[in-house]
BALOBA-1460 file (C-alpha; in Angstrom, 3 decimals):
// residues 258
<rec num="1" residu="m" x="51.076" y="20.444" z="3.242"/>
<rec num="2" residu="v" x="49.386" y="16.926" z="3.425"/>
<rec num="3" residu="q" x="45.881" y="16.990" z="3.109"/>
<rec num="4" residu="q" x="42.796" y="14.754" z="3.512"/>
<rec num="5" residu="f" x="38.900" y="15.127" z="2.613"/>
<rec num="6" residu="g" x="36.104" y="13.537" z="2.330"/>
<rec num="7" residu="i" x="33.901" y="12.917" z="-1.055"/>
<rec num="8" residu="r" x="30.040" y="11.717" z="-0.730"/>
<rec num="9" residu="k" x="27.159" y="11.410" z="-2.792"/>
<rec num="10" residu="e" x="23.972" y="12.975" z="-1.649"/>
<rec num="11" residu="p" x="20.058" y="13.049" z="-2.408"/>
<rec num="12" residu="k" x="18.676" y="16.120" z="-2.800"/>
<rec num="13" residu="s" x="15.403" y="17.196" z="-3.810"/>
<rec num="14" residu="i" x="15.043" y="21.251" z="-4.535"/>
<rec num="15" residu="g" x="11.701" y="21.339" z="-5.730"/>
<rec num="16" residu="k" x="10.491" y="18.795" z="-8.568"/>
<rec num="17" residu="g" x="12.540" y="15.775" z="-8.798"/>
<rec num="18" residu="h" x="15.533" y="14.644" z="-7.058"/>
<rec num="19" residu="h" x="19.549" y="15.419" z="-7.609"/>
<rec num="20" residu="f" x="21.838" y="13.756" z="-6.793"/>
<rec num="21" residu="l" x="25.145" y="16.187" z="-5.646"/>
<rec num="22" residu="t" x="28.792" y="14.736" z="-5.593"/>
<rec num="23" residu="v" x="30.310" y="17.028" z="-2.322"/>
<rec num="24" residu="a" x="34.095" y="17.031" z="-1.459"/>
<rec num="25" residu="l" x="35.113" y="18.649" z="1.810"/>
<rec num="26" residu="n" x="38.359" y="19.174" z="3.320"/>
<rec num="27" residu="a" x="38.269" y="16.636" z="6.305"/>
<rec num="28" residu="d" x="40.484" y="19.206" z="8.310"/>
<rec num="29" residu="t" x="38.899" y="22.365" z="8.232"/>
<rec num="30" residu="g" x="35.531" y="21.177" z="6.766"/>
<rec num="31" residu="e" x="36.113" y="23.670" z="3.897"/>
<rec num="32" residu="t" x="34.138" y="23.114" z="0.896"/>
<rec num="33" residu="l" x="35.927" y="22.058" z="-2.040"/>
<rec num="34" residu="f" x="33.790" y="20.926" z="-4.859"/>
<rec num="35" residu="l" x="29.961" y="20.508" z="-5.421"/>
<rec num="36" residu="g" x="29.109" y="18.858" z="-8.544"/>
<rec num="37" residu="e" x="25.463" y="17.403" z="-9.848"/>
<rec num="38" residu="g" x="25.319" y="13.734" z="-10.391"/>
<rec num="39" residu="k" x="27.118" y="10.856" z="-8.682"/>
<rec num="40" residu="k" x="29.385" y="9.308" z="-11.720"/>
<rec num="41" residu="k" x="33.000" y="9.256" z="-11.915"/>
<rec num="42" residu="e" x="32.735" y="11.964" z="-14.516"/>
<rec num="43" residu="v" x="31.349" y="14.196" z="-11.707"/>
<rec num="44" residu="l" x="34.461" y="13.797" z="-9.516"/>
<rec num="45" residu="d" x="36.906" y="13.695" z="-12.056"/>
<rec num="46" residu="r" x="36.531" y="17.314" z="-12.811"/>
<rec num="47" residu="f" x="37.330" y="18.182" z="-9.491"/>
<rec num="48" residu="l" x="40.507" y="15.776" z="-9.610"/>
<rec num="49" residu="s" x="41.555" y="16.739" z="-12.776"/>
<rec num="50" residu="s" x="41.434" y="20.397" z="-12.172"/>
<rec num="51" residu="l" x="43.833" y="20.218" z="-9.089"/>
<rec num="52" residu="t" x="47.671" y="21.064" z="-9.833"/>
<rec num="53" residu="e" x="50.206" y="18.018" z="-9.592"/>
<rec num="54" residu="e" x="51.410" y="19.811" z="-6.658"/>
<rec num="55" residu="q" x="47.925" y="19.547" z="-4.699"/>
<rec num="56" residu="k" x="47.708" y="16.083" z="-5.633"/>
<rec num="57" residu="a" x="51.085" y="15.046" z="-3.979"/>
<rec num="58" residu="s" x="49.344" y="17.089" z="-0.888"/>
<rec num="59" residu="i" x="46.676" y="14.915" z="-0.393"/>
<rec num="60" residu="e" x="47.340" y="11.852" z="1.720"/>
<rec num="61" residu="c" x="43.910" y="9.878" z="2.017"/>
<rec num="62" residu="v" x="40.310" y="10.477" z="1.016"/>
<rec num="63" residu="g" x="37.279" y="9.492" z="3.041"/>
<rec num="64" residu="i" x="34.709" y="7.631" z="0.531"/>
<rec num="65" residu="d" x="31.919" y="5.246" z="0.265"/>
<rec num="66" residu="r" x="32.488" y="1.855" z="-1.057"/>
<rec num="67" residu="g" x="30.980" y="2.925" z="-4.374"/>
<rec num="68" residu="g" x="32.956" y="1.900" z="-7.322"/>
<rec num="69" residu="s" x="32.874" y="5.211" z="-9.143"/>
<rec num="70" residu="y" x="34.461" y="7.514" z="-6.893"/>
<rec num="71" residu="q" x="37.084" y="4.736" z="-6.001"/>
<rec num="72" residu="a" x="38.243" y="4.614" z="-9.598"/>
<rec num="73" residu="s" x="38.205" y="8.512" z="-9.767"/>
<rec num="74" residu="v" x="40.446" y="8.553" z="-7.050"/>
<rec num="75" residu="r" x="42.914" y="5.536" z="-8.161"/>
<rec num="76" residu="e" x="43.194" y="7.212" z="-11.290"/>
<rec num="77" residu="h" x="43.948" y="10.972" z="-9.896"/>
<rec num="78" residu="l" x="45.549" y="10.057" z="-6.635"/>
<rec num="79" residu="p" x="47.366" y="6.714" z="-6.553"/>
<rec num="80" residu="n" x="49.356" y="7.812" z="-3.869"/>
<rec num="81" residu="a" x="46.862" y="8.660" z="-1.432"/>
<rec num="82" residu="d" x="45.011" y="6.039" z="0.888"/>
<rec num="83" residu="i" x="41.254" y="5.458" z="0.629"/>
<rec num="84" residu="v" x="39.535" y="5.641" z="3.806"/>
<rec num="85" residu="y" x="36.097" y="4.018" z="3.881"/>
<rec num="86" residu="d" x="33.591" y="5.619" z="5.991"/>
<rec num="87" residu="k" x="32.541" y="4.296" z="9.136"/>
<rec num="88" residu="f" x="28.972" y="5.877" z="9.082"/>
<rec num="89" residu="h" x="28.596" y="4.339" z="6.011"/>
<rec num="90" residu="i" x="29.549" y="0.839" z="6.945"/>
<rec num="91" residu="i" x="27.388" y="0.562" z="9.835"/>
<rec num="92" residu="a" x="24.525" y="2.172" z="7.916"/>
<rec num="93" residu="n" x="25.138" y="-0.797" z="5.059"/>
<rec num="94" residu="y" x="24.927" y="-2.826" z="8.660"/>
<rec num="95" residu="n" x="21.457" y="-1.434" z="9.256"/>
<rec num="96" residu="d" x="20.283" y="-2.318" z="5.828"/>
<rec num="97" residu="v" x="21.440" y="-5.732" z="6.504"/>
<rec num="98" residu="i" x="19.577" y="-6.359" z="9.770"/>
<rec num="99" residu="d" x="16.514" y="-4.726" z="8.053"/>
<rec num="100" residu="q" x="16.932" y="-7.615" z="5.341"/>
<rec num="101" residu="i" x="17.196" y="-10.104" z="7.795"/>
<rec num="102" residu="r" x="14.020" y="-8.359" z="10.044"/>
<rec num="103" residu="r" x="11.911" y="-8.720" z="6.658"/>
<rec num="104" residu="r" x="12.759" y="-12.380" z="5.758"/>
<rec num="105" residu="e" x="11.482" y="-13.109" z="9.347"/>
<rec num="106" residu="w" x="8.512" y="-11.097" z="8.989"/>
<rec num="107" residu="r" x="7.363" y="-13.051" z="5.795"/>
<rec num="108" residu="q" x="8.289" y="-15.708" z="7.545"/>
<rec num="109" residu="a" x="6.272" y="-15.515" z="11.004"/>
<rec num="110" residu="e" x="2.820" y="-16.132" z="12.272"/>
<rec num="111" residu="e" x="0.279" y="-13.684" z="11.451"/>
<rec num="112" residu="e" x="-0.023" y="-12.822" z="14.652"/>
<rec num="113" residu="d" x="3.775" y="-12.048" z="15.148"/>
<rec num="114" residu="k" x="3.891" y="-10.024" z="12.174"/>
<rec num="115" residu="p" x="2.698" y="-6.677" z="13.325"/>
<rec num="116" residu="f" x="5.123" y="-6.581" z="16.457"/>
<rec num="117" residu="i" x="8.347" y="-7.679" z="13.973"/>
<rec num="118" residu="k" x="7.230" y="-4.861" z="11.633"/>
<rec num="119" residu="g" x="7.462" y="-2.199" z="14.324"/>
<rec num="120" residu="q" x="10.914" y="-2.717" z="15.511"/>
<rec num="121" residu="r" x="13.025" y="-1.728" z="12.785"/>
<rec num="122" residu="f" x="14.156" y="1.420" z="14.616"/>
<rec num="123" residu="n" x="14.823" y="-0.114" z="17.648"/>
<rec num="124" residu="l" x="16.864" y="-2.408" z="15.691"/>
<rec num="125" residu="f" x="18.674" y="1.159" z="14.563"/>
<rec num="126" residu="r" x="19.281" y="2.797" z="17.361"/>
<rec num="127" residu="n" x="21.868" y="2.775" z="20.230"/>
<rec num="128" residu="p" x="20.838" y="1.235" z="23.364"/>
<rec num="129" residu="e" x="21.320" y="4.323" z="25.250"/>
<rec num="130" residu="n" x="18.734" y="5.939" z="23.018"/>
<rec num="131" residu="l" x="15.949" y="3.465" z="23.388"/>
<rec num="132" residu="t" x="12.800" y="4.628" z="25.653"/>
<rec num="133" residu="p" x="12.316" y="2.046" z="28.113"/>
<rec num="134" residu="k" x="9.208" y="0.754" z="26.293"/>
<rec num="135" residu="g" x="11.787" y="0.466" z="23.059"/>
<rec num="136" residu="q" x="14.228" y="-1.575" z="25.089"/>
<rec num="137" residu="s" x="11.387" y="-4.071" z="26.400"/>
<rec num="138" residu="n" x="10.129" y="-4.651" z="22.727"/>
<rec num="139" residu="l" x="13.815" y="-4.614" z="21.542"/>
<rec num="140" residu="k" x="14.065" y="-7.499" z="24.239"/>
<rec num="141" residu="e" x="11.018" y="-9.629" z="23.421"/>
<rec num="142" residu="l" x="12.027" y="-9.301" z="19.886"/>
<rec num="143" residu="l" x="15.708" y="-11.039" z="20.180"/>
<rec num="144" residu="a" x="14.558" y="-13.278" z="22.342"/>
<rec num="145" residu="m" x="11.578" y="-14.451" z="20.000"/>
<rec num="146" residu="n" x="13.800" y="-14.817" z="17.089"/>
<rec num="147" residu="e" x="17.831" y="-16.202" z="16.546"/>
<rec num="148" residu="d" x="19.036" y="-14.752" z="13.304"/>
<rec num="149" residu="l" x="17.870" y="-11.121" z="14.550"/>
<rec num="150" residu="n" x="19.202" y="-11.859" z="18.095"/>
<rec num="151" residu="q" x="23.181" y="-13.004" z="16.018"/>
<rec num="152" residu="a" x="22.792" y="-10.203" z="13.961"/>
<rec num="153" residu="y" x="22.255" y="-7.431" z="16.723"/>
<rec num="154" residu="i" x="24.744" y="-8.532" z="18.659"/>
<rec num="155" residu="l" x="27.284" y="-8.808" z="15.828"/>
<rec num="156" residu="k" x="26.264" y="-4.878" z="15.323"/>
<rec num="157" residu="d" x="28.258" y="-3.991" z="18.842"/>
<rec num="158" residu="m" x="30.856" y="-6.154" z="17.905"/>
<rec num="159" residu="l" x="31.323" y="-4.438" z="14.777"/>
<rec num="160" residu="k" x="31.670" y="-0.894" z="16.006"/>
<rec num="161" residu="q" x="34.580" y="-1.851" z="17.912"/>
<rec num="162" residu="l" x="36.522" y="-1.826" z="15.076"/>
<rec num="163" residu="w" x="36.515" y="1.969" z="14.804"/>
<rec num="164" residu="t" x="38.141" y="2.297" z="18.588"/>
<rec num="165" residu="y" x="41.736" y="0.558" z="17.282"/>
<rec num="166" residu="k" x="44.746" y="2.798" z="17.018"/>
<rec num="167" residu="y" x="46.941" y="0.447" z="15.739"/>
<rec num="168" residu="k" x="46.233" y="-1.679" z="12.282"/>
<rec num="169" residu="a" x="47.388" y="-5.174" z="13.767"/>
<rec num="170" residu="c" x="44.976" y="-4.795" z="16.358"/>
<rec num="171" residu="a" x="42.157" y="-3.859" z="14.137"/>
<rec num="172" residu="r" x="42.950" y="-6.164" z="11.438"/>
<rec num="173" residu="k" x="42.667" y="-8.949" z="14.022"/>
<rec num="174" residu="c" x="39.160" y="-7.675" z="14.985"/>
<rec num="175" residu="l" x="37.761" y="-7.260" z="11.317"/>
<rec num="176" residu="d" x="39.032" y="-11.099" z="10.614"/>
<rec num="177" residu="n" x="37.597" y="-12.409" z="14.129"/>
<rec num="178" residu="w" x="34.198" y="-10.548" z="13.121"/>
<rec num="179" residu="i" x="34.360" y="-12.179" z="9.379"/>
<rec num="180" residu="a" x="34.633" y="-15.149" z="11.003"/>
<rec num="181" residu="l" x="32.036" y="-15.238" z="13.607"/>
<rec num="182" residu="a" x="29.584" y="-13.381" z="10.444"/>
<rec num="183" residu="k" x="30.192" y="-16.791" z="8.565"/>
<rec num="184" residu="e" x="29.740" y="-19.184" z="11.237"/>
<rec num="185" residu="t" x="26.058" y="-17.666" z="11.681"/>
<rec num="186" residu="g" x="25.056" y="-19.241" z="8.597"/>
<rec num="187" residu="i" x="22.811" y="-16.109" z="7.660"/>
<rec num="188" residu="s" x="22.978" y="-15.694" z="3.968"/>
<rec num="189" residu="e" x="23.018" y="-11.921" z="4.645"/>
<rec num="190" residu="l" x="25.526" y="-11.792" z="7.158"/>
<rec num="191" residu="k" x="27.938" y="-13.646" z="5.035"/>
<rec num="192" residu="k" x="27.359" y="-11.936" z="2.078"/>
<rec num="193" residu="f" x="28.194" y="-8.746" z="4.398"/>
<rec num="194" residu="a" x="31.264" y="-9.938" z="5.535"/>
<rec num="195" residu="k" x="32.669" y="-10.880" z="2.262"/>
<rec num="196" residu="g" x="32.321" y="-7.387" z="1.130"/>
<rec num="197" residu="l" x="33.698" y="-6.290" z="4.322"/>
<rec num="198" residu="d" x="36.878" y="-8.827" z="3.286"/>
<rec num="199" residu="r" x="37.121" y="-7.021" z="0.234"/>
<rec num="200" residu="a" x="37.059" y="-3.618" z="1.747"/>
<rec num="201" residu="r" x="39.403" y="-4.390" z="4.705"/>
<rec num="202" residu="e" x="42.262" y="-1.914" z="3.421"/>
<rec num="203" residu="g" x="39.819" y="1.068" z="3.420"/>
<rec num="204" residu="l" x="38.406" y="-0.028" z="6.888"/>
<rec num="205" residu="l" x="41.698" y="-0.596" z="8.418"/>
<rec num="206" residu="s" x="43.003" y="2.900" z="6.872"/>
<rec num="207" residu="y" x="40.753" y="4.467" z="9.316"/>
<rec num="208" residu="c" x="43.538" y="3.451" z="11.883"/>
<rec num="209" residu="q" x="46.109" y="5.643" z="10.565"/>
<rec num="210" residu="h" x="43.585" y="8.598" z="9.417"/>
<rec num="211" residu="r" x="40.831" y="8.488" z="11.593"/>
<rec num="212" residu="i" x="38.410" y="10.572" z="8.812"/>
<rec num="213" residu="t" x="34.710" y="10.271" z="9.045"/>
<rec num="214" residu="s" x="31.494" y="12.361" z="7.058"/>
<rec num="215" residu="a" x="30.704" y="14.237" z="10.584"/>
<rec num="216" residu="k" x="31.554" y="17.076" z="8.654"/>
<rec num="217" residu="i" x="29.754" y="16.252" z="5.189"/>
<rec num="218" residu="e" x="26.633" y="15.834" z="7.765"/>
<rec num="219" residu="a" x="26.904" y="18.871" z="9.278"/>
<rec num="220" residu="f" x="27.466" y="20.527" z="5.795"/>
<rec num="221" residu="n" x="24.240" y="18.894" z="4.498"/>
<rec num="222" residu="g" x="22.413" y="20.199" z="7.630"/>
<rec num="223" residu="v" x="22.986" y="23.920" z="5.807"/>
<rec num="224" residu="i" x="21.715" y="22.806" z="2.552"/>
<rec num="225" residu="k" x="18.594" y="21.540" z="4.424"/>
<rec num="226" residu="r" x="17.835" y="24.451" z="5.799"/>
<rec num="227" residu="i" x="18.094" y="26.610" z="3.022"/>
<rec num="228" residu="i" x="15.951" y="24.298" z="0.848"/>
<rec num="229" residu="y" x="13.146" y="24.112" z="3.542"/>
<rec num="230" residu="k" x="13.480" y="27.862" z="4.540"/>
<rec num="231" residu="a" x="12.731" y="28.337" z="0.415"/>
<rec num="232" residu="c" x="10.513" y="25.864" z="0.200"/>
<rec num="233" residu="g" x="12.613" y="24.316" z="-2.593"/>
<rec num="234" residu="y" x="14.477" y="25.369" z="-5.444"/>
<rec num="235" residu="n" x="13.890" y="24.854" z="-9.120"/>
<rec num="236" residu="d" x="17.096" y="25.916" z="-10.342"/>
<rec num="237" residu="l" x="20.425" y="24.040" z="-8.394"/>
<rec num="238" residu="d" x="22.729" y="26.750" z="-9.745"/>
<rec num="239" residu="y" x="20.885" y="29.145" z="-7.739"/>
<rec num="240" residu="l" x="20.609" y="26.737" z="-4.399"/>
<rec num="241" residu="y" x="24.528" y="26.669" z="-5.008"/>
<rec num="242" residu="l" x="24.747" y="30.455" z="-5.075"/>
<rec num="243" residu="k" x="22.657" y="30.483" z="-2.146"/>
<rec num="244" residu="r" x="25.164" y="28.427" z="0.038"/>
<rec num="245" residu="l" x="27.754" y="30.456" z="-1.041"/>
<rec num="246" residu="f" x="26.548" y="33.274" z="0.375"/>
<rec num="247" residu="s" x="24.970" y="31.133" z="3.786"/>
<rec num="248" residu="n" x="28.041" y="31.682" z="5.462"/>
<rec num="249" residu="s" x="30.811" y="34.632" z="4.663"/>
<rec num="250" residu="e" x="33.732" y="32.444" z="5.081"/>
<rec num="251" residu="l" x="32.392" y="30.578" z="1.776"/>
<rec num="252" residu="l" x="33.653" y="33.638" z="-0.534"/>
<rec num="253" residu="n" x="37.441" y="32.023" z="0.089"/>
<rec num="254" residu="y" x="36.373" y="28.965" z="-1.117"/>
<rec num="255" residu="p" x="38.441" y="27.756" z="-4.678"/>
<rec num="256" residu="w" x="36.051" y="25.234" z="-6.399"/>
<rec num="257" residu="w" x="32.276" y="25.494" z="-7.349"/>
<rec num="258" residu="i" x="30.560" y="23.748" z="-10.070"/>
């Protein structure tokens, strides 16, 4: 049976201090395959090296972010699996780029304009349909007064179109066009991001075939957050794993828990 799964690192505070968890889920069913503390290559290696050769051969694709540690592990243990870069992670990366531009413009702005620019961070991130009337008005004013932010905001909507295509040829043309437009702006932050997308093109275009995202992992995170909130934190990560295990009876059938 062909399988696909998603891998992601998640920061979790379970009491004093913070921990990163490496999470692997079956992208079709949402089944939890693996939890491991940390975000280095060795953590994911523990999971992938525990698979049989038959299991490895059955894995068609793996959804990850662009972090090098996970990619290196997947390439080593699953050389025939396609890597799919998570679209939500890419958009989050692009929001960071927009925020870099906003902060730069804030530093260069006149003193009377700084409070207004500072307060527009989340209006720039939100989808237009989620903006309040006041938010729409403020965003329109901000984009009218700042050309760099206006160009970055327009390109954000264009970037989202990449994940609407079903055929790689069409998606490749969209990606090439976006990269060219981003470089033509002359905005250093956009040019750097465009170069990164160019290097990651195969993982981006693989979405056309496999269409997996981190949506199920986000749902998983919601369960973890509710467990932590209900208990007001945990001092023992192993105990949190057990609480997660028994938070849903179907988890009793899951094969890997570390």
